[in-house]
VOGU-497377 format. One record per residue: residue number from 1; x, y, z of N, C-alpha, C, O in turn. Coordinates in steps of 0.001 Angstrom, whole numbers, plus 524288, in hexadecimal, padded with zeros to 5 digits. Each point is the difference from the previous one (the first is absolute). Example, Ala and Ser with C-alpha at 12.3 -4.5 7.8 and 13.67 -1.06 7.14 Angstrom:
% residues 2
<r i="1" n_px="83386" n_py="7E9C6" n_pz="81E78" ca_px="7FC86" ca_py="804A6" ca_pz="80000" c_px="80384" c_py="804B0" c_pz="80000" o_px="8040C" o_py="7FFED" o_pz="80299"/>
<r i="2" n_px="7FA96" n_py="8042D" n_pz="7FA97" ca_px="80334" ca_py="804A6" ca_pz="8003C" c_px="7FCFE" c_py="80442" c_pz="802DA" o_px="801FD" o_py="80454" o_pz="800A9"/>
END
This chain:
% residues 112
<r i="1" n_px="7F71F" n_py="7DA9B" n_pz="79976" ca_px="80247" ca_py="7FC1D" ca_pz="80317" c_px="7FC04" c_py="7FE76" c_pz="8048D" o_px="7FD6E" o_py="80397" o_pz="801E6"/>
<r i="2" n_px="801FD" n_py="7F837" n_pz="7FFAB" ca_px="7FC71" ca_py="7FE2D" ca_pz="803E5" c_px="802EA" c_py="7FE76" c_pz="80468" o_px="803BD" o_py="7FD17" o_pz="7FF2D"/>
<r i="3" n_px="7FB35" n_py="8046B" n_pz="805D2" ca_px="801EC" ca_py="7FDEB" ca_pz="804C6" c_px="7FD10" c_py="7FC1E" c_pz="8024C" o_px="7FB34" o_py="80013" o_pz="7FFAE"/>
<r i="4" n_px="80777" n_py="7FC0F" n_pz="802ED" ca_px="7FDC4" ca_py="7FC02" ca_pz="80305" c_px="7FEAF" c_py="80246" c_pz="80566" o_px="80267" o_py="803C6" o_pz="801C2"/>
<r i="5" n_px="7F9F9" n_py="7F9FC" n_pz="800A7" ca_px="7FF45" ca_py="8015D" ca_pz="805BE" c_px="80362" c_py="7FD75" c_pz="803AB" o_px="7FE50" o_py="7FDC0" o_pz="803E7"/>
<r i="6" n_px="8068F" n_py="80292" n_pz="7FAE4" ca_px="80423" ca_py="7FDAC" ca_pz="80344" c_px="8033C" c_py="80300" c_pz="80450" o_px="803E7" o_py="7FE57" o_pz="80245"/>
<r i="7" n_px="7F9D1" n_py="8061D" n_pz="7FE57" ca_px="8026A" ca_py="803B8" ca_pz="803D8" c_px="803BC" c_py="803F5" c_pz="7FD17" o_px="801DC" o_py="8037E" o_pz="802BC"/>
<r i="8" n_px="7FF5D" n_py="7FC60" n_pz="7F86A" ca_px="803DA" ca_py="8039D" ca_pz="7FD97" c_px="7FD0D" c_py="804E1" c_pz="7FE11" o_px="80231" o_py="8043A" o_pz="7FF4F"/>
<r i="9" n_px="7F880" n_py="7FADE" n_pz="7FFD5" ca_px="7FD92" ca_py="804BA" ca_pz="7FE1E" c_px="7FDC8" c_py="803A3" c_pz="80417" o_px="7FF43" o_py="804A6" o_pz="7FF05"/>
<r i="10" n_px="7FFB0" n_py="7F940" n_pz="80585" ca_px="7FD8A" ca_py="802B5" ca_pz="80497" c_px="8046D" c_py="802C6" c_pz="802E6" o_px="80451" o_py="7FDF5" o_pz="80093"/>
<r i="11" n_px="7FA7B" n_py="806A5" n_pz="8012D" ca_px="803E9" ca_py="803A8" ca_pz="8026C" c_px="7FEAC" c_py="80137" c_pz="8054B" o_px="7FB68" o_py="80065" o_pz="8015C"/>
<r i="12" n_px="80896" n_py="80042" n_pz="801E8" ca_px="7FFB7" ca_py="80300" ca_pz="80573" c_px="802D0" c_py="804DB" c_pz="7FF95" o_px="803AB" o_py="80067" o_pz="7FCEB"/>
<r i="13" n_px="7FAE5" n_py="80348" n_pz="805EF" ca_px="802B9" ca_py="80545" ca_pz="80068" c_px="80178" c_py="8008B" c_pz="80586" o_px="7FCDB" o_py="7FF02" o_pz="80380"/>
<r i="14" n_px="807E7" n_py="80291" n_pz="7FD63" ca_px="8023F" ca_py="80132" ca_pz="8050D" c_px="801A8" c_py="805A7" c_pz="800C4" o_px="802FD" o_py="80223" o_pz="7FCE5"/>
<r i="15" n_px="7FB1A" n_py="80032" n_pz="80723" ca_px="8023F" ca_py="805AB" ca_pz="800A0" c_px="802BB" c_py="80013" c_pz="8059E" o_px="7FDEC" o_py="7FECC" o_pz="8042B"/>
<r i="16" n_px="806B5" n_py="802B9" n_pz="7FB13" ca_px="80366" ca_py="80057" ca_pz="80432" c_px="801AD" c_py="8057C" c_pz="8010B" o_px="80178" o_py="802AE" o_pz="7FC49"/>
<r i="17" n_px="7FE72" n_py="7FF45" n_pz="8088A" ca_px="80102" ca_py="80609" ca_pz="80095" c_px="8030D" c_py="80033" c_pz="80521" o_px="7FF79" o_py="7FCB7" o_pz="80379"/>
<r i="18" n_px="803F6" n_py="807A2" n_pz="7FCC4" ca_px="802E1" ca_py="801F2" ca_pz="80445" c_px="7FE95" c_py="805DF" c_pz="800D1" o_px="802AA" o_py="80354" o_pz="7FDC7"/>
<r i="19" n_px="7F9DB" n_py="7FDDB" n_pz="804DB" ca_px="7FE3E" ca_py="80554" ca_pz="800C0" c_px="801CB" c_py="8029F" c_pz="80596" o_px="7FFD1" o_py="7FD95" o_pz="80427"/>
<r i="20" n_px="801B6" n_py="80703" n_pz="7FB65" ca_px="801EB" ca_py="802A6" ca_pz="804BF" c_px="7FB07" c_py="80079" c_pz="8043E" o_px="7FB72" o_py="800CC" o_pz="7FEAD"/>
<r i="21" n_px="80645" n_py="7FE97" n_pz="80651" ca_px="7FC28" ca_py="800C5" ca_pz="8040D" c_px="801BF" c_py="803C5" c_pz="8047F" o_px="7FE01" o_py="7FFD7" o_pz="8045F"/>
<r i="22" n_px="80593" n_py="8034C" n_pz="7FA53" ca_px="801FC" ca_py="80385" ca_pz="80415" c_px="7FC3B" c_py="8039D" c_pz="80289" o_px="7FFCF" o_py="80080" o_pz="804C7"/>
<r i="23" n_px="7FD3A" n_py="801FF" n_pz="7F804" ca_px="7FC32" ca_py="80402" ca_pz="80151" c_px="7FAA9" c_py="7FE48" c_pz="80005" o_px="7FF0B" o_py="7FBE8" o_pz="7FDAB"/>
<r i="24" n_px="7FD4D" n_py="80682" n_pz="80492" ca_px="7FAA6" ca_py="7FE6F" ca_pz="8001E" c_px="7FDF4" c_py="8000E" c_pz="7FA7D" o_px="7FD47" o_py="7FC61" o_pz="7FE65"/>
<r i="25" n_px="803DC" n_py="80747" n_pz="7FEF3" ca_px="7FDE6" ca_py="800D8" ca_pz="7FA1D" c_px="8027A" c_py="7FA8C" c_pz="7FD14" o_px="7FCE2" o_py="7FD50" o_pz="7FD83"/>
<r i="26" n_px="807BD" n_py="8014F" n_pz="802BA" ca_px="8024C" ca_py="7FBAE" ca_pz="7FD7F" c_px="7FD6B" c_py="7FACA" c_pz="80165" o_px="7FEF3" o_py="7FC82" o_pz="7FCDE"/>
<r i="27" n_px="8001E" n_py="80378" n_pz="808A4" ca_px="7FD48" ca_py="7FAFD" ca_pz="801CD" c_px="7FA0D" c_py="7FFF2" c_pz="7FDD2" o_px="7FDF6" o_py="7FBE6" o_pz="7FE8A"/>
<r i="28" n_px="7FF7C" n_py="808DA" n_pz="8015A" ca_px="7FB3A" ca_py="7FFF2" ca_pz="7FD9B" c_px="7FF89" c_py="7FE43" c_pz="7FA45" o_px="7FC83" o_py="7FD1C" o_pz="7FE64"/>
<r i="29" n_px="80717" n_py="804CD" n_pz="7FEDF" ca_px="80096" ca_py="7FEAC" ca_pz="7FA7E" c_px="800CB" c_py="7FA23" c_pz="7FEEA" o_px="7FDCB" o_py="7FD9E" o_pz="7FC74"/>
<r i="30" n_px="805CD" n_py="80035" n_pz="80731" ca_px="80110" ca_py="7FAF6" ca_pz="7FF74" c_px="7FB28" c_py="7FC9B" c_pz="8014D" o_px="7FEC2" o_py="7FC1E" o_pz="7FD73"/>
<r i="31" n_px="7FEC2" n_py="805A5" n_pz="80692" ca_px="7FB40" ca_py="7FC5F" ca_pz="80198" c_px="7FB5D" c_py="80114" c_pz="7FB8F" o_px="7FCEA" o_py="7FC6D" o_pz="7FF16"/>
<r i="32" n_px="802B0" n_py="807D3" n_pz="7FE8D" ca_px="7FC1C" ca_py="800A3" ca_pz="7FB5E" c_px="801C2" c_py="7FCD0" c_pz="7FC25" o_px="7FCAF" o_py="7FD2B" o_pz="7FDF9"/>
<r i="33" n_px="80849" n_py="80287" n_pz="80046" ca_px="801C6" ca_py="7FC3B" ca_pz="7FBED" c_px="7FEB4" c_py="7FA34" c_pz="800E1" o_px="7FE45" o_py="7FD17" o_pz="7FC96"/>
<r i="34" n_px="802C0" n_py="80199" n_pz="8084A" ca_px="7FE09" ca_py="7FA09" ca_pz="80145" c_px="7FA6B" c_py="7FF48" c_pz="7FFD1" o_px="7FE54" o_py="7FBCA" o_pz="7FE64"/>
<r i="35" n_px="7FE63" n_py="807F5" n_pz="8031E" ca_px="7FAB6" ca_py="7FF6A" ca_pz="7FF9B" c_px="7FE39" c_py="80020" c_pz="7FA5B" o_px="7FC8E" o_py="7FCFF" o_pz="7FE80"/>
<r i="36" n_px="805C4" n_py="8067D" n_pz="7FE47" ca_px="7FECA" ca_py="7FF35" ca_pz="7FA3D" c_px="80139" c_py="7FB2F" c_pz="7FDCF" o_px="7FD2B" o_py="7FE27" o_pz="7FC94"/>
<r i="37" n_px="806DE" n_py="7FF80" n_pz="8050C" ca_px="80135" ca_py="7FACA" ca_pz="7FD4B" c_px="7FBD4" c_py="7FBF4" c_pz="80274" o_px="7FE12" o_py="7FCAF" o_pz="7FD1A"/>
<r i="38" n_px="800DF" n_py="80383" n_pz="806EE" ca_px="7FBFC" ca_py="7FC5D" ca_pz="80244" c_px="7FAA7" c_py="800FD" c_pz="7FD66" o_px="7FCF7" o_py="7FC7A" o_pz="7FEC7"/>
<r i="39" n_px="8023D" n_py="8085F" n_pz="8008B" ca_px="7FACE" ca_py="80197" ca_pz="7FD5D" c_px="7FFFB" c_py="7FD71" c_pz="7FA07" o_px="7FC07" o_py="7FE10" o_pz="7FE1C"/>
<r i="40" n_px="8083E" n_py="80229" n_pz="7FF92" ca_px="800E6" ca_py="7FE39" ca_pz="7FABE" c_px="7FFE0" c_py="7F9D0" c_pz="8000F" o_px="7FFEF" o_py="7FDA1" o_pz="7FBD1"/>
<r i="41" n_px="8000A" n_py="7FFEF" n_pz="8089A" ca_px="7FFCF" ca_py="7FA60" ca_pz="7FF95" c_px="804EF" c_py="7FD22" c_pz="80123" o_px="8005B" o_py="7FB3F" o_pz="7FF63"/>
<r i="42" n_px="8038F" n_py="807C7" n_pz="80252" ca_px="804F4" ca_py="7FDDD" ca_pz="80101" c_px="7FFB4" c_py="7FDA4" c_pz="8056D" o_px="7FD2F" o_py="801F9" o_pz="8035D"/>
<r i="43" n_px="805EE" n_py="7F97D" n_pz="7FD95" ca_px="800B7" ca_py="7FD89" ca_pz="804FB" c_px="804B9" c_py="800E6" c_pz="80208" o_px="803AB" o_py="7FFA3" o_pz="7FCE9"/>
<r i="44" n_px="7FD4C" n_py="80177" n_pz="8078E" ca_px="80525" ca_py="800C7" ca_pz="802CF" c_px="802FA" c_py="7FACD" c_pz="80089" o_px="7FE3B" o_py="7FC59" o_pz="80295"/>
<r i="45" n_px="8063F" n_py="8037A" n_pz="7FAF0" ca_px="8033D" ca_py="7FB63" ca_pz="80081" c_px="80419" c_py="800D1" c_pz="80467" o_px="80143" o_py="7FC6B" o_pz="802F3"/>
<r i="46" n_px="800A4" n_py="8083D" n_pz="7FD53" ca_px="802EA" ca_py="801F7" ca_pz="804C7" c_px="7FECA" c_py="805DA" c_pz="80060" o_px="7FD11" o_py="80241" o_pz="7FCEE"/>
<r i="47" n_px="8056E" n_py="8000C" n_pz="80715" ca_px="7FD70" ca_py="8051E" ca_pz="801D2" c_px="80069" c_py="803E7" c_pz="7FAA5" o_px="7FC44" o_py="802CA" o_pz="7FED1"/>
<r i="48" n_px="80801" n_py="7FD25" n_pz="7FE75" ca_px="8005C" ca_py="8037A" ca_pz="7FBCA" c_px="8001C" c_py="7FD15" c_pz="7FA9D" o_px="8023A" o_py="801CB" o_pz="7FC22"/>
<r i="49" n_px="7FB4F" n_py="7F9CE" n_pz="803FA" ca_px="7FFCF" ca_py="7FD0B" ca_pz="7FB1B" c_px="7FA0D" c_py="7FDE7" c_pz="7FF7D" o_px="7FDE4" o_py="7FD4B" o_pz="8035E"/>
<r i="50" n_px="7FFC5" n_py="80453" n_pz="7F804" ca_px="7FAEE" ca_py="7FE74" ca_pz="7FF2A" c_px="7FF4A" c_py="7FD79" c_pz="7FA9A" o_px="80287" o_py="8018E" o_pz="7FC38"/>
<r i="51" n_px="7F9EA" n_py="7FA71" n_pz="80377" ca_px="7FFDE" ca_py="7FCEA" ca_pz="7FAA1" c_px="7FA36" c_py="7FFF7" c_pz="7FE3A" o_px="7FC6A" o_py="800C3" o_pz="8031D"/>
<r i="52" n_px="802FC" n_py="7FE7A" n_pz="7F8A7" ca_px="7FAD1" ca_py="7FF98" ca_pz="7FD35" c_px="7FFE6" c_py="7FCDF" c_pz="7FB4E" o_px="8031D" o_py="800D4" o_pz="7FC6F"/>
<r i="53" n_px="7F932" n_py="7FB55" n_pz="8035C" ca_px="7FF41" ca_py="7FD45" ca_pz="7FA98" c_px="7FD48" c_py="803BD" c_pz="7FC86" o_px="7FC0D" o_py="80262" o_pz="8015E"/>
<r i="54" n_px="80655" n_py="7FE1B" n_pz="7F9BD" ca_px="7FE6D" ca_py="803AB" ca_pz="7FC5D" c_px="7FDCD" c_py="7FD8C" c_pz="7FB08" o_px="7FE69" o_py="802B5" o_pz="7FC5B"/>
<r i="55" n_px="8018B" n_py="7F826" n_pz="8039C" ca_px="7FE51" ca_py="7FD62" ca_pz="7FB7D" c_px="8041D" c_py="7FFE1" c_pz="7FB6A" o_px="80384" o_py="7FCB9" o_pz="80025"/>
<r i="56" n_px="7FC2A" n_py="8065D" n_pz="7FC47" ca_px="80388" ca_py="8007B" ca_pz="7FC27" c_px="8037C" c_py="80540" c_pz="80065" o_px="7FEB7" o_py="803CE" o_pz="802A5"/>
<r i="57" n_px="80563" n_py="7FBE0" n_pz="7FAA7" ca_px="8044F" ca_py="8043B" ca_pz="7FFBE" c_px="7FD2A" c_py="80531" c_pz="7FE7C" o_px="800A1" o_py="80427" o_pz="80258"/>
<r i="58" n_px="7FC48" n_py="7FB22" n_pz="7F99B" ca_px="7FD2A" ca_py="8050E" ca_pz="7FDD0" c_px="7FC1B" c_py="80206" c_pz="8040D" o_px="7FF64" o_py="804BE" o_pz="80085"/>
<r i="59" n_px="7FDF1" n_py="7F7CC" n_pz="80263" ca_px="7FC9D" ca_py="8019B" ca_pz="80474" c_px="8031E" c_py="8033D" c_pz="8041B" o_px="7FE12" o_py="803ED" o_pz="80200"/>
<r i="60" n_px="806C8" n_py="7FA53" n_pz="7FF2F" ca_px="802C7" ca_py="802B1" ca_pz="80432" c_px="80173" c_py="8053E" c_pz="7FF25" o_px="801CF" o_py="802A3" o_pz="80398"/>
<r i="61" n_px="7FD82" n_py="7FF41" n_pz="7F798" ca_px="801AB" ca_py="8059C" ca_pz="7FE9F" c_px="7FD04" c_py="803D5" c_pz="802EE" o_px="801FD" o_py="803F6" o_pz="801DC"/>
<r i="62" n_px="7F8B6" n_py="7FAB3" n_pz="7FE94" ca_px="7FCA5" ca_py="803EF" ca_pz="802D3" c_px="8019E" c_py="80036" c_pz="805A2" o_px="7FF74" o_py="80436" o_pz="80242"/>
<r i="63" n_px="80267" n_py="7F7EC" n_pz="80036" ca_px="8020E" ca_py="80052" ca_pz="8056B" c_px="8053A" c_py="802D5" c_pz="80020" o_px="8011B" o_py="802E6" o_pz="803AC"/>
<r i="64" n_px="801EE" n_py="7FC52" n_pz="7F88E" ca_px="804F9" ca_py="80322" ca_pz="7FFBC" c_px="7FEA2" c_py="8060C" c_pz="7FF86" o_px="8027A" o_py="8031A" o_pz="802B7"/>
<r i="65" n_px="7FA1F" n_py="7FE70" n_pz="7FA51" ca_px="7FE8C" ca_py="80593" ca_pz="7FF35" c_px="7FD76" c_py="801BB" c_pz="80508" o_px="800C4" o_py="8048B" o_pz="80161"/>
<r i="66" n_px="7FC4A" n_py="7F85A" n_pz="8018A" ca_px="7FDAC" ca_py="80225" ca_pz="80501" c_px="80450" c_py="8005C" c_pz="803E6" o_px="8003F" o_py="803F8" o_pz="802B5"/>
<r i="67" n_px="8034D" n_py="7F82F" n_pz="7FDE3" ca_px="804A2" ca_py="8010D" ca_pz="803AA" c_px="802FC" c_py="8048C" c_pz="7FEF1" o_px="801A4" o_py="802D6" o_pz="80385"/>
<r i="68" n_px="7FF2F" n_py="7FE07" n_pz="7F769" ca_px="802B4" ca_py="8052F" ca_pz="7FDD0" c_px="7FD7B" c_py="804A0" c_pz="8020D" o_px="80275" o_py="80381" o_pz="80231"/>
<r i="69" n_px="7F869" n_py="7FC87" n_pz="7FD12" ca_px="7FCF4" ca_py="804CA" ca_pz="8017C" c_px="7FFC5" c_py="8009E" c_pz="805F4" o_px="7FFC4" o_py="80479" o_pz="801C0"/>
<r i="70" n_px="80048" n_py="7F75D" n_pz="80193" ca_px="8001B" ca_py="8008E" ca_pz="8052C" c_px="80572" c_py="7FFA1" c_pz="802E7" o_px="80050" o_py="7FF9D" o_pz="804C9"/>
<r i="71" n_px="8038C" n_py="80085" n_pz="7F836" ca_px="804C3" ca_py="7FF89" ca_pz="8021A" c_px="80167" c_py="804C3" c_pz="803E3" o_px="7FF5A" o_py="80482" o_pz="7FE75"/>
<r i="72" n_px="80253" n_py="7FA96" n_pz="805EE" ca_px="800B5" ca_py="804B9" ca_pz="80415" c_px="80480" c_py="8035A" c_pz="7FE7A" o_px="800E6" o_py="80406" o_pz="8027A"/>
<r i="73" n_px="80227" n_py="7FA76" n_pz="7F95A" ca_px="80409" ca_py="803B6" ca_pz="7FE80" c_px="80472" c_py="80049" c_pz="802CA" o_px="8039F" o_py="80288" o_pz="7FE1A"/>
<r i="74" n_px="7FD07" n_py="7FAFF" n_pz="806E0" ca_px="80445" ca_py="7FFB5" ca_pz="80325" c_px="80166" c_py="7F9FE" c_pz="800B2" o_px="7FCAC" o_py="7FC88" o_pz="7FFEE"/>
<r i="75" n_px="807FF" n_py="802C1" n_pz="800AC" ca_px="801A3" ca_py="7FAB0" ca_pz="800D9" c_px="8002D" c_py="7FD3A" c_pz="7FAB6" o_px="7FFD7" o_py="80272" o_pz="7FBDD"/>
<r i="76" n_px="8008B" n_py="7F7AA" n_pz="8047A" ca_px="7FFF6" ca_py="7FD0A" ca_pz="7FB66" c_px="7FB89" c_py="7FCBD" c_pz="7FFB0" o_px="7FDF2" o_py="7FE31" o_pz="803F4"/>
<r i="77" n_px="8005B" n_py="800E9" n_pz="7F74D" ca_px="7FB63" ca_py="7FC59" ca_pz="7FEFB" c_px="80207" c_py="7FCEA" c_pz="7FB4E" o_px="8021D" o_py="80257" o_pz="7FC5E"/>
<r i="78" n_px="7FD4B" n_py="7F876" n_pz="8039B" ca_px="8018D" ca_py="7FC4E" ca_pz="7FC23" c_px="7FB4A" c_py="7FC7F" c_pz="7FEE9" o_px="7FCDD" o_py="7FE8B" o_pz="80357"/>
<r i="79" n_px="80306" n_py="8003A" n_pz="7F74F" ca_px="7FBE1" ca_py="7FD0B" ca_pz="7FE14" c_px="80279" c_py="7FAD1" c_pz="7FDAB" o_px="80383" o_py="80058" o_pz="7FCBC"/>
<r i="80" n_px="7FAC0" n_py="7FB27" n_pz="804D9" ca_px="80277" ca_py="7FB9B" ca_pz="7FD18" c_px="7FBAD" c_py="7FC79" c_pz="7FEB2" o_px="7FBD2" o_py="80052" o_pz="8025C"/>
<r i="81" n_px="80504" n_py="7FC26" n_pz="7F9CC" ca_px="7FBF2" ca_py="7FCEB" ca_pz="7FD39" c_px="80210" c_py="7FA1D" c_pz="8004B" o_px="804A5" o_py="7FF0E" o_pz="7FF2F"/>
<r i="82" n_px="7F7D4" n_py="7FD19" n_pz="801FB" ca_px="80107" ca_py="7FA8E" ca_pz="80025" c_px="7FC01" c_py="7FDA9" c_pz="7FDA8" o_px="7FB7A" o_py="80199" o_pz="80057"/>
<r i="83" n_px="80610" n_py="7FA0E" n_pz="7FCDD" ca_px="7FB6B" ca_py="7FC4D" ca_pz="7FD64" c_px="7FE1C" c_py="7FCC0" c_pz="804B8" o_px="80297" o_py="7FF56" o_pz="803FF"/>
<r i="84" n_px="7F8EA" n_py="7FED7" n_pz="7FB25" ca_px="7FD75" ca_py="7FD46" ca_pz="80404" c_px="8036E" c_py="7FAF1" c_pz="80135" o_px="80024" o_py="7FE68" o_pz="80489"/>
<r i="85" n_px="8025F" n_py="7FF42" n_pz="7F7E6" ca_px="80388" ca_py="7FBD7" ca_pz="80164" c_px="80472" c_py="80192" c_pz="8032A" o_px="801A9" o_py="7FD05" o_pz="80363"/>
<r i="86" n_px="8007E" n_py="8079F" n_pz="7FBC1" ca_px="804AF" ca_py="801C2" ca_pz="80348" c_px="7FDDD" c_py="8013D" c_pz="8050D" o_px="80245" o_py="7FE24" o_pz="803CF"/>
<r i="87" n_px="7F94B" n_py="80502" n_pz="7FCFA" ca_px="7FE34" ca_py="80152" ca_pz="804A1" c_px="7FEE5" c_py="7FB92" c_pz="8035A" o_px="800E6" o_py="80044" o_pz="804B8"/>
<r i="88" n_px="7FD07" n_py="7FB4B" n_pz="7F8F6" ca_px="7FE59" ca_py="7FB55" ca_pz="802ED" c_px="8051C" c_py="7FD33" c_pz="801C2" o_px="7FF9C" o_py="7FCCA" o_pz="8038F"/>
<r i="89" n_px="80501" n_py="8041D" n_pz="7FA52" ca_px="804E1" ca_py="7FDC8" ca_pz="801AD" c_px="80295" c_py="8031C" c_pz="804D1" o_px="803CD" o_py="7FE35" o_pz="80256"/>
<r i="90" n_px="7FA19" n_py="80615" n_pz="7FED5" ca_px="801FE" ca_py="802EF" ca_pz="8044A" c_px="7FFA0" c_py="7FC74" c_pz="80583" o_px="7FBEE" o_py="7FDE0" o_pz="8016F"/>
<r i="91" n_px="808A6" n_py="801E5" n_pz="8012A" ca_px="7FF59" ca_py="7FD1E" ca_pz="804D7" c_px="7FFC1" c_py="803F4" c_pz="80487" o_px="8034A" o_py="8037B" o_pz="80070"/>
<r i="92" n_px="7F909" n_py="7FBEF" n_pz="802A6" ca_px="7FF23" ca_py="8036D" ca_pz="804CD" c_px="80111" c_py="7FCC5" c_pz="804F1" o_px="7FDC1" o_py="7FBDD" o_pz="800F9"/>
<r i="93" n_px="805F1" n_py="8066F" n_pz="8021E" ca_px="801BE" ca_py="7FD36" ca_pz="8052E" c_px="7FD8A" c_py="80410" c_pz="8043A" o_px="800D6" o_py="804BC" o_pz="7FFE8"/>
<r i="94" n_px="7FC2B" n_py="7F8C8" n_pz="8039A" ca_px="7FDF4" ca_py="802DB" ca_pz="804D0" c_px="80350" c_py="7FE50" c_pz="80481" o_px="80421" o_py="7FD9B" o_pz="7FF6C"/>
<r i="95" n_px="7F9EE" n_py="803B8" n_pz="80506" ca_px="8031E" ca_py="7FE80" ca_pz="804E4" c_px="80111" c_py="7FA92" c_pz="800C7" o_px="803B1" o_py="7FE87" o_pz="802B6"/>
<r i="96" n_px="7F8EF" n_py="7FE26" n_pz="7FACF" ca_px="80077" ca_py="7FA8D" ca_pz="80063" c_px="80416" c_py="7FD96" c_pz="7FC1E" o_px="80126" o_py="7FB55" o_pz="80010"/>
<r i="97" n_px="800CC" n_py="80800" n_pz="7FCCC" ca_px="80394" ca_py="7FF5F" ca_pz="7FB72" c_px="7FDB3" c_py="7FB40" c_pz="7FC76" o_px="802FE" o_py="7FD65" o_pz="7FD49"/>
<r i="98" n_px="7F7A1" n_py="8019E" n_pz="802DF" ca_px="7FDD2" ca_py="7FC55" ca_pz="7FC43" c_px="7FE7E" c_py="802E0" c_pz="7FB4E" o_px="7FD7C" o_py="80412" o_pz="80072"/>
<r i="99" n_px="803F6" n_py="7F9FE" n_pz="7FAB7" ca_px="7FE82" ca_py="80323" ca_pz="7FB52" c_px="7F9E4" c_py="80028" c_pz="7FF57" o_px="7FD81" o_py="7FBED" o_pz="8008D"/>
<r i="100" n_px="80053" n_py="80832" n_pz="7FE69" ca_px="7FB17" ca_py="8001F" ca_pz="7FEA9" c_px="7FF37" c_py="80391" c_pz="7FAFD" o_px="8035D" o_py="80311" o_pz="7FE73"/>
<r i="101" n_px="7F7EE" n_py="7FC33" n_pz="7FF41" ca_px="7FE97" ca_py="802E8" ca_pz="7FB37" c_px="7FFA3" c_py="8060D" c_pz="80152" o_px="7FDBF" o_py="80159" o_pz="80408"/>
<r i="102" n_px="80439" n_py="801ED" n_pz="7F8F9" ca_px="7FF87" ca_py="80626" ca_pz="8013C" c_px="7F9AC" c_py="8012C" c_pz="7FF04" o_px="7FD20" o_py="801C8" o_pz="8036C"/>
<r i="103" n_px="80160" n_py="7FD07" n_pz="7F7CF" ca_px="7FA88" ca_py="8019C" ca_pz="7FE8A" c_px="7FE59" c_py="7FC71" c_pz="7FB63" o_px="80332" o_py="7FD61" o_pz="7FD8D"/>
<r i="104" n_px="7F796" n_py="802B1" n_pz="80169" ca_px="7FE46" ca_py="7FD39" ca_pz="7FBE7" c_px="7FD67" c_py="802F7" c_pz="7FBF6" o_px="7FE59" o_py="80445" o_pz="80179"/>
<r i="105" n_px="800E3" n_py="7FA90" n_pz="7F9E2" ca_px="7FD05" ca_py="80288" ca_pz="7FBFD" c_px="7F9E6" c_py="7FFF8" c_pz="801C0" o_px="7FE1B" o_py="7FBE0" o_pz="80197"/>
<r i="106" n_px="7FF25" n_py="80845" n_pz="7FE25" ca_px="7FACF" ca_py="80032" ca_pz="80129" c_px="7FCB1" c_py="7FC17" c_pz="7FCC0" o_px="80120" o_py="7FF06" o_pz="7FB6E"/>
<r i="107" n_px="7FB15" n_py="7FEF2" n_pz="806E0" ca_px="7FC55" ca_py="7FCD9" ca_pz="7FC78" c_px="7FD1E" c_py="8030C" c_pz="7FBE6" o_px="7FE66" o_py="7FDF6" o_pz="7FBF3"/>
<r i="108" n_px="800FD" n_py="80700" n_pz="8053C" ca_px="7FCF6" ca_py="80294" ca_pz="7FBC3" c_px="8029A" c_py="80583" c_pz="80008" o_px="80205" o_py="801D5" o_pz="803F6"/>
<r i="109" n_px="7FDCF" n_py="80081" n_pz="7F7AD" ca_px="80156" ca_py="80557" ca_pz="7FEE8" c_px="7FBD2" c_py="803B7" c_pz="801D4" o_px="7FB4D" o_py="7FF53" o_pz="7FF3B"/>
<r i="110" n_px="806EF" n_py="804E5" n_pz="80366" ca_px="7FC4F" ca_py="803B6" ca_pz="801FA" c_px="7FF36" c_py="804D7" c_pz="7FB9C" o_px="803DA" o_py="8026E" o_pz="7FE74"/>
<r i="111" n_px="7F800" n_py="7FE83" n_pz="80013" ca_px="7FF08" ca_py="803B5" ca_pz="7FBD4" c_px="7FDCA" c_py="804F1" c_pz="80286" o_px="7FBC0" o_py="7FF86" o_pz="80233"/>
<r i="112" n_px="806B4" n_py="80577" n_pz="7FDC8" ca_px="7FD76" ca_py="80485" ca_pz="801F2" c_px="802D0" c_py="80487" c_pz="7FD96" o_px="7FEA1" o_py="80480" o_pz="800FF"/>
END
């Protein structure tokens, strides 16, 4: 089965988390998790919501495994997937209440 390049084949991955920050150790673990996500190429959409263009669903599995390995084991971590078309339909409102695009697909995939 062949896919068209119409935005249904390409995927975005969203990691949402709610981690405790009561103690110094918990704050450090939450900060390390955020830094890990940024090092993996995720962009912050909101303070505890990070997104990344993963290409295909199959390609996203390596990121899922990496998040699982680096899960701080306290609090909640959720992973969601969106097609490029669905992600492009997200409406972002800022302080001006003017709709803007949340993110766009990178022009080129990064390989490393």
